[in-house]
C-alpha positions in Angstrom: 0.0 0.1 0.0 8.3 3.2 -2.5 7.5 6.4 -3.5 9.8 9.5 -4.9 13.3 9.8 -6.5 15.8 8.1 -4.1 18.7 9.8 -2.4 21.6 8.6 -0.4 21.2 9.6 3.0 24.4 10.4 5.1 27.8 10.8 4.2 29.7 8.5 6.4 30.8 4.9 5.4 28.4 3.2 7.8 25.2 4.7 6.1 26.4 4.5 2.7 27.4 0.4 3.0 25.9 -0.3 6.2 27.8 -1.3 9.6 28.5 -4.8 10.7 25.6 -6.4 12.1 23.4 -3.4 10.9 20.5 -4.1 8.2 20.9 -1.9 5.4 17.2 0.3 4.5 15.8 -1.1 1.3 14.0 1.2 -1.4 10.7 1.7 0.5 12.7 3.2 3.6 15.0 5.1 1.6 12.3 6.9 -0.8 9.6 7.3 2.6 12.8 9.5 4.3 13.1 11.5 0.8 9.6 12.2 1.2 9.0 13.1 4.4 12.4 15.6 4.3 10.5 17.3 1.4 7.7 17.4 3.1 9.1 18.9 6.4 11.4 21.6 4.0 8.2 22.6 2.5 7.2 25.7 4.2 3.3 25.4 3.1 3.3 21.9 4.5 4.7 23.5 7.9 2.1 26.2 7.6 -1.0 24.3 6.2 -0.3 20.5 6.7 1.3 20.2 10.3 -0.7 16.8 11.9 -0.4 15.3 8.5 3.1 16.2 8.5 3.8 15.0 12.0 1.9 11.6 11.2 4.0 11.0 8.4 7.1 11.8 10.6 5.7 9.2 13.4 5.3 6.4 10.6 8.9 6.9 9.6 10.4 6.5 13.1 8.4 3.1 13.5 10.1 2.5 10.2 13.5 3.1 11.5 13.0 1.7 14.7 11.5 -1.6 12.6 14.9 -1.1 10.9 16.8 -1.6 14.0 15.3 -4.8 14.8 16.1 -5.7 11.6 11.9 -6.6 11.0 12.2 -5.7 7.3 8.2 -6.7 7.0 7.6 -3.4 9.4 9.8 -1.4 7.9 8.2 -1.5 4.4 4.8 -1.5 6.0 5.4 2.2 8.2 7.7 3.2 4.9 4.5 2.8 3.2 2.4 4.8 5.7 4.8 7.6 5.8 5.2 8.1 2.0 1.5 8.1 1.8 1.4 10.4 4.2 4.0 12.7 3.3 2.2 12.9 -0.5 -1.0 14.0 1.2 0.6 16.5 3.3 1.9 18.2 0.2 -1.3 17.8 -1.8 -3.3 19.5 1.2 -0.4 22.1 1.7 -0.8 23.2 -2.4 -4.5 23.2 -2.2 -4.5 25.5 1.1 -2.1 27.6 -0.4 -3.7 27.9 -3.7 -6.9 29.1 -1.8 -5.2 31.4 0.4 -3.4 32.5 -2.7 -6.7 33.0 -4.5 -8.7 34.7 -1.7 -5.8 37.6 -1.2 -5.5 38.1 -5.2 -7.6 40.3 -7.4 -10.4 38.5 -8.9 -9.1 38.9 -12.2 -6.2 37.1 -11.4 -7.7 34.6 -9.2 -8.4 32.0 -11.8 -5.2 32.2 -13.4 -3.4 31.6 -9.9 -5.6 28.8 -8.9 -4.9 26.9 -12.6 -1.3 27.5 -11.9 -1.2 26.2 -8.5 -3.4 23.0 -9.6 -0.8 22.4 -12.6 2.1 22.6 -10.3 0.2 20.0 -7.7 -0.5 17.7 -10.5 3.3 18.0 -11.6 4.5 16.8 -8.2 1.7 13.9 -8.1 2.9 12.8 -11.3 6.8 13.1 -10.3 5.7 10.8 -7.5 4.1 8.3 -9.4 7.1 8.2 -11.9 9.5 7.5 -8.8 7.3 4.7 -7.7 6.9 3.0 -10.8 10.6 2.3 -10.7 10.6 0.1 -7.5 8.4 -2.7 -6.1 7.0 -2.6 -3.1 6.1 -4.8 0.2 2.9 -3.7 1.9 1.4 -5.3 5.2 -1.7 -3.9 5.4 -2.7 -3.0 9.1 -6.5 -3.5 8.5 -6.2 -6.7 7.3 -6.0 -9.3 9.8 -8.1 -12.6 10.5 -10.0 -13.9 13.4 -8.4 -17.3 14.9 -8.9 -19.9 12.2 -10.6 -17.9 9.7 -9.9 -16.5 6.3 -12.8 -14.7 5.8 -12.2 -10.5 5.0 -14.2 -8.3 6.8 -16.3 -5.9 4.7 -13.7 -3.0 6.2 -10.7 -5.1 4.8 -12.0 -5.9 1.4 -12.6 -2.0 1.0 -9.3 -1.3 2.3 -7.9 -3.4 -0.7 -9.3 -0.8 -3.5 -6.3 1.4 -3.4 -4.2 -1.3 -4.4 -6.7 -2.8 -6.6 -6.4 0.8 -8.5 -2.7 1.1 -8.6 -2.9 -2.4 -10.4 -5.4 -1.1 -12.8 -3.5 1.8 -13.7 -0.3 -0.2 -14.2 -1.1 -3.0 -16.4 2.7 -4.4 -16.2 2.7 -5.1 -12.6 2.3 -8.4 -11.3 1.2 -8.9 -7.2 2.0 -11.8 -5.1 0.0 -12.3 -2.0 1.6 -14.1 1.2 -0.3 -15.4 3.6 0.6 -16.1 7.4 -0.9 -17.7 10.7 -0.2 -17.6 14.4 1.7 -20.4 16.0 -1.4 -21.8 17.4 -2.4 -25.0 15.6 -0.6 -27.8 13.5 1.7 -27.0 10.9 -0.4 -28.6 8.2 -3.4 -26.6 9.1 -1.6 -23.4 9.1 -0.3 -23.8 5.9 -3.6 -24.5 4.5 -5.1 -21.7 6.7 -2.4 -19.1 5.2 -2.8 -20.3 1.6 -6.9 -19.5 1.8 -6.3 -16.0 3.7 -4.0 -15.1 0.2 -6.4 -16.8 -1.9 -9.2 -14.5 0.2 -7.1 -11.5 -0.8 -6.8 -12.6 -4.3 -10.8 -12.8 -5.0 -11.3 -9.4 -3.5 -8.8 -8.1 -6.2 -10.2 -10.0 -8.7 -13.4 -8.5 -7.6 -12.2 -5.2 -8.0 -11.3 -5.7 -11.6 -7.4 -7.0 -11.7 -7.0 -9.9 -14.0 -6.5 -13.0 -12.2 -3.6 -14.0 -14.2 -1.6 -11.6 -12.5 -2.2 -12.6 -9.0 0.1 -15.3 -7.5 -0.5 -16.4 -4.1 1.7 -18.2 -1.0 0.8 -19.8 2.0 3.6 -19.2 4.3 2.0 -20.3 7.6 3.3 -19.0 11.1 6.9 -18.2 9.2 8.1 -14.6 9.3 6.0 -13.4 12.5 5.9 -9.4 13.2 5.0 -9.9 16.8 5.5 -12.1 19.5 2.9 -15.0 19.4 2.9 -15.6 23.6 -0.2 -13.1 23.6 -3.5 -12.7 22.0 -2.4 -9.1 20.1 0.7 -10.3 19.0 -1.0 -13.3 17.5 -3.8 -11.2 15.9 -1.1 -9.1 14.1 0.6 -12.3 12.6 -2.8 -13.8 11.5 -2.2 -11.4 8.3 -1.2 -10.5 4.5 1.5 -9.4 2.7 0.6 -7.6 -0.7 4.2 -7.7 -3.1 3.8 -5.5 -5.8 6.1 -6.2 -9.0 9.0 -4.2 -10.0 8.4 -2.4 -13.5 10.1 -5.6 -15.0 7.6 -7.6 -13.7 10.2 -9.4 -10.8 9.3 -9.1 -7.1 11.2 -7.4 -4.2 12.2 -8.9 -1.2 9.3 -10.3 0.2 7.5 -10.2 3.5 8.9 -13.8 4.4 12.5 -12.6 3.4 12.8 -14.2 0.2 13.6 -13.2 -3.3 12.4 -16.6 -5.0 9.3 -16.9 -7.4 6.6 -18.1 -5.7 5.9 -21.5 -5.2 2.1 -21.4 -6.2 1.2 -20.7 -9.6 -1.8 -18.0 -10.7 -5.0 -19.8 -9.8 -7.8 -19.3 -11.9 -10.8 -20.6 -9.5 
């Protein structure tokens, strides 16, 4: 659910090449850092979209914490949120700035000024979209979790997939891999089957939103790669999830939520 032109952060060799034992930031986190920094350096964002900027900064902070824990699934999840909130802050600031300019301008100039601001905002969105198109993305939607032993999506979870479906409809060359996960409760065989059914539930939801099923691959991961502890109820709930992996522009997949870049074991399904 990666976003702008990528920049190298920091001048030390540690930041450029990664210190021993320290995980290196991936493309999604580097892009999120760039977008949040750009938003924070935009005077209009600071003036007109402070709450959205703070939300983006908070999500970026969560991604950095996850990086220090070497939890790359959570890194990509929070990086996605940070980039999305930074884009929202930029768009809100542009709109409010345009309104302020128009309110203070003579009537004869109002339409011209508003159109100019609109074009600038459109250009900024196009540049962000172009940057996103150069990289794949691993998204772990925080609102798509499952009841214990269930593979059924609730209506709100299905609605949250509309943004992913729209992106795929707008980018027909991209493929999507859906990885299903369970908590550690139950037998290995049951969890394997349940995780595949959860991935398949998301596949069906995307297909219902107009995504060609030949572009969708699924993989059941069972209880592997947990993002929280399985010793308590809250942690097990977070682990009953799916990860949505969008392919790179060339159709290859970035590192998946399970930490593997191996092509999915399950072929596209048509049922």
